[in-house]
C-alpha positions as CSV (number, residue, x, y, z in Angstrom):
1,M,-17.8,-53.8,50.8
2,D,-21.4,-51.2,51.0
3,G,-23.4,-50.1,48.0
4,K,-22.0,-46.4,47.8
5,A,-18.5,-48.0,47.4
6,L,-19.7,-50.3,44.6
7,K,-21.4,-47.7,42.8
8,A,-18.2,-45.4,43.0
9,A,-16.4,-48.4,41.6
10,R,-18.5,-49.2,38.9
11,L,-18.9,-45.5,37.7
12,R,-14.9,-45.2,37.8
13,A,-14.7,-48.3,35.5
14,R,-17.4,-46.4,33.5
15,M,-19.4,-49.6,33.5
16,T,-23.2,-49.9,33.2
17,Q,-25.2,-51.8,35.7
18,A,-26.4,-54.1,33.1
19,K,-22.5,-55.1,32.3
20,A,-21.0,-55.3,35.8
21,A,-24.1,-57.5,37.1
22,A,-23.2,-59.7,34.2
23,R,-19.5,-60.1,35.1
24,M,-20.5,-60.5,38.8
25,G,-23.0,-63.1,37.8
26,V,-26.1,-61.4,39.1
27,S,-29.2,-60.1,37.4
28,Q,-29.4,-56.1,36.9
29,P,-31.9,-55.7,39.4
30,Y,-30.3,-57.3,41.9
31,F,-27.1,-55.3,41.3
32,S,-29.2,-52.1,41.6
33,M,-30.4,-53.4,45.0
34,L,-26.6,-53.7,46.3
35,E,-25.7,-50.3,45.0
36,K,-28.7,-49.1,46.8
37,G,-28.2,-51.1,50.1
38,E,-31.4,-53.0,49.8
39,R,-29.5,-56.4,49.4
40,A,-26.3,-57.6,51.6
41,F,-23.2,-58.5,50.2
42,T,-22.3,-62.4,50.5
43,D,-18.6,-63.1,50.7
44,D,-18.5,-64.0,47.4
45,L,-20.3,-61.1,45.9
46,A,-17.8,-59.0,47.8
47,R,-14.9,-60.9,46.4
48,A,-16.3,-60.8,42.9
49,A,-16.6,-57.3,42.9
50,A,-13.3,-56.5,44.4
51,K,-11.6,-58.8,41.7
52,L,-13.9,-57.1,38.9
53,F,-13.2,-53.6,39.7
54,G,-9.6,-53.9,41.2
55,L,-10.7,-52.7,44.7
56,S,-8.4,-52.8,48.1
57,P,-8.4,-56.2,49.7
58,A,-10.0,-54.1,52.8
59,V,-13.1,-54.3,51.3
60,L,-13.2,-58.2,51.1
61,P,-15.3,-59.9,54.1
62,L,-14.1,-59.9,57.4
63,P,-14.7,-63.2,59.5
64,P,-15.9,-63.4,63.0
65,A,-12.9,-62.4,65.3
66,S,-13.3,-65.5,67.3
67,N,-12.4,-67.9,63.8
68,L,-9.1,-66.4,63.9
69,A,-8.0,-67.6,67.1
70,A,-6.9,-70.8,66.1
71,K,-3.3,-72.0,64.9
72,V,-2.6,-71.3,61.2
73,D,-0.4,-72.8,58.9
74,P,2.5,-70.6,58.5
75,D,2.6,-71.4,54.6
76,F,-1.0,-70.8,54.2
77,M,-0.4,-67.0,56.2
78,A,2.7,-66.7,53.9
79,R,0.1,-66.9,50.8
80,Q,-2.2,-64.6,52.4
81,L,0.7,-62.0,52.4
82,S,1.6,-62.8,48.8
83,G,-2.0,-62.1,48.2
84,L,-1.6,-58.5,49.7
85,G,1.4,-57.9,47.5
86,Y,4.1,-58.3,50.3
87,P,7.3,-58.7,48.3
88,G,8.8,-61.2,50.3
89,Y,6.5,-63.9,49.4
90,A,5.6,-62.6,45.9
91,H,7.2,-66.1,44.5
92,L,4.3,-67.8,46.4
93,R,0.4,-68.6,45.2
94,P,-1.6,-65.7,46.4
95,V,-4.5,-66.2,48.4
96,K,-6.9,-63.0,48.7
97,A,-8.2,-61.9,52.2
98,N,-8.8,-58.8,54.3
99,P,-5.8,-57.1,55.7
100,A,-7.1,-56.6,59.3
101,A,-8.0,-60.4,59.3
102,V,-4.6,-61.6,58.5
103,V,-3.1,-59.0,61.1
104,L,-5.4,-60.1,63.7
105,Q,-4.7,-63.7,62.9
106,A,-1.1,-63.2,63.1
107,L,-1.1,-61.5,66.3
108,L,-3.3,-64.2,67.8
109,Q,-0.6,-66.8,67.1
110,D,1.7,-68.0,70.0
111,D,4.4,-68.6,67.8
112,L,4.5,-66.8,64.3
113,G,7.9,-66.8,62.9
114,V,10.4,-64.1,62.5
115,R,9.8,-63.8,58.6
116,L,5.7,-63.5,59.0
117,S,6.0,-60.9,61.8
118,D,8.2,-58.8,60.1
119,A,5.6,-58.4,57.4
120,L,2.8,-57.0,59.6
121,P,4.4,-53.3,59.6
122,W,4.3,-53.4,55.9
123,V,0.8,-54.5,55.9
124,L,-0.6,-51.8,58.1
125,L,1.6,-49.2,55.8
126,V,0.6,-50.6,52.5
127,H,-3.1,-51.4,53.6
128,H,-3.9,-48.2,56.1
129,D,-7.4,-48.1,54.6
130,L,-8.3,-51.4,56.5
131,D,-10.9,-51.6,59.1
132,W,-9.1,-50.0,62.1
133,K,-11.9,-49.8,64.3
134,W,-12.6,-53.7,63.8
135,L,-8.8,-54.6,64.1
136,V,-8.3,-52.4,67.5
137,S,-11.6,-53.6,68.9
138,S,-10.8,-57.3,68.0
139,A,-7.3,-56.9,69.3
140,K,-8.6,-55.9,72.4
141,Q,-11.1,-58.7,72.9
142,F,-8.0,-60.9,72.9
143,D,-5.7,-58.9,75.0
144,A,-3.1,-58.5,71.8
145,Q,-3.5,-54.5,72.0
146,N,0.3,-54.3,73.1
147,R,1.1,-56.5,70.0
148,L,-0.8,-54.1,67.6
149,G,0.3,-51.1,69.4
150,F,3.9,-52.0,68.8
151,L,3.4,-52.7,65.3
152,V,1.6,-49.8,64.5
153,G,4.0,-47.6,66.3
154,M,6.8,-49.4,64.4
155,A,4.7,-48.4,61.1
156,L,4.5,-44.9,62.3
157,E,8.3,-44.6,62.5
158,L,9.1,-46.2,59.1
159,A,6.4,-43.6,57.8
160,E,7.7,-40.7,59.4
161,Q,11.3,-41.0,60.0
162,R,12.0,-43.6,57.1
163,N,9.6,-41.9,54.6
164,F,8.3,-45.7,54.2
165,H,4.6,-45.0,52.8
166,P,4.5,-41.4,54.8
167,E,1.0,-41.4,53.4
168,A,-0.2,-43.9,56.2
169,S,0.7,-41.3,59.0
170,S,-2.6,-39.7,59.2
171,E,-4.5,-43.2,59.3
172,L,-1.8,-44.5,62.2
173,R,-1.7,-41.7,64.7
174,P,-5.1,-41.7,65.9
175,V,-4.8,-45.4,66.1
176,L,-1.8,-45.2,68.2
177,A,-3.6,-42.9,70.5
178,V,-6.6,-45.3,70.9
179,L,-4.4,-48.4,71.8
180,E,-2.2,-46.0,74.1
181,R,-5.2,-45.5,76.5
182,S,-5.8,-49.4,76.8
183,R,-2.1,-50.5,77.0
184,L,-1.6,-53.6,79.1
185,A,0.9,-53.8,82.1
186,G,1.7,-57.6,81.8
187,E,5.0,-58.6,79.7
188,D,4.3,-60.2,76.4
189,T,6.0,-61.1,73.3
190,L,5.3,-60.6,69.7
191,C,4.1,-64.1,68.9
192,E,7.0,-65.9,70.2
193,E,6.1,-67.4,73.3
194,S,8.1,-70.4,72.9
195,M,11.6,-68.5,73.3
196,T,13.8,-69.3,76.4
197,K,14.2,-68.1,79.6
198,S,17.6,-66.9,78.2
199,E,16.5,-65.4,75.1
200,R,13.8,-63.4,77.4
201,A,16.5,-62.4,79.8
202,W,18.4,-60.9,76.8
203,L,15.7,-59.4,75.4
204,R,14.8,-57.7,78.8
205,E,17.8,-55.9,78.5
206,S,18.6,-55.5,75.0
207,R,14.8,-54.4,73.4
208,G,14.4,-51.4,71.7
209,N,12.4,-48.4,73.7
210,L,9.2,-49.0,71.5
211,A,9.5,-52.9,72.7
212,L,9.7,-51.9,76.1
213,H,7.0,-49.3,75.9
214,W,4.5,-52.0,75.0
215,N,6.1,-54.3,77.4
216,L,6.9,-56.9,74.6
217,L,10.0,-59.1,74.5
218,C,10.7,-58.5,71.0
219,A,13.8,-57.6,68.8
220,M,12.3,-56.1,65.8
221,T,13.9,-52.7,64.8
222,P,13.4,-50.8,61.4
223,E,16.7,-51.9,60.4
224,D,15.9,-55.3,60.5
225,L,13.0,-55.0,58.0
226,T,14.4,-55.8,54.6
227,Y,11.5,-54.1,52.6
228,V,12.7,-50.7,53.7
229,S,16.6,-51.2,53.5
230,E,15.9,-52.8,49.8
231,R,14.3,-49.6,49.0
232,H,16.7,-47.1,50.3
233,A,19.8,-49.4,48.7
234,A,17.8,-49.0,45.4
């Protein structure tokens, strides 16, 4: 969140500084300094502005990447996905979070679960305005660029070949090119480290070309993603 984005959102809402400041719980002079970039946004203020003006969750604060490396409760991550609007968890009480942080935290899990990992291409497509520079650099920090590269490639295939959020294509292509230059040679999984030796052997032979390219033992295909198939069925 920055001052220019705050001012643009306020003007779109046709709201005075005084009214916006009151709704956010700050004084008008302080609000003015936020718009001018003379004061930094606290996490609470960024969340208040996003809620007040209906801004993209991509403006929400990003935590230090190291904070996201710990094991996460799958139920909590499902609620974060609900907060991003993911239809598969629409029945859950949402938790608002930055989509880049949600994706990174998912990528850093040893065992995420198929239902959660299936949601990640959707996040990249629907929230393609996320902070890609932060996400890519953070993924590289933890050697998770192959996992991210696979998901970006999957999302790009959905956008260009399945016409699922095709507007995201222009954001995804340059990101994929950056990740391609740092592709790792070591074998990995898409957050399924507990799979058995027989499952690993089977995936080495049966995985798709995209997973093979990114050296991932992963069975995800566009056909598996219910939000795509349900859209076409409708």
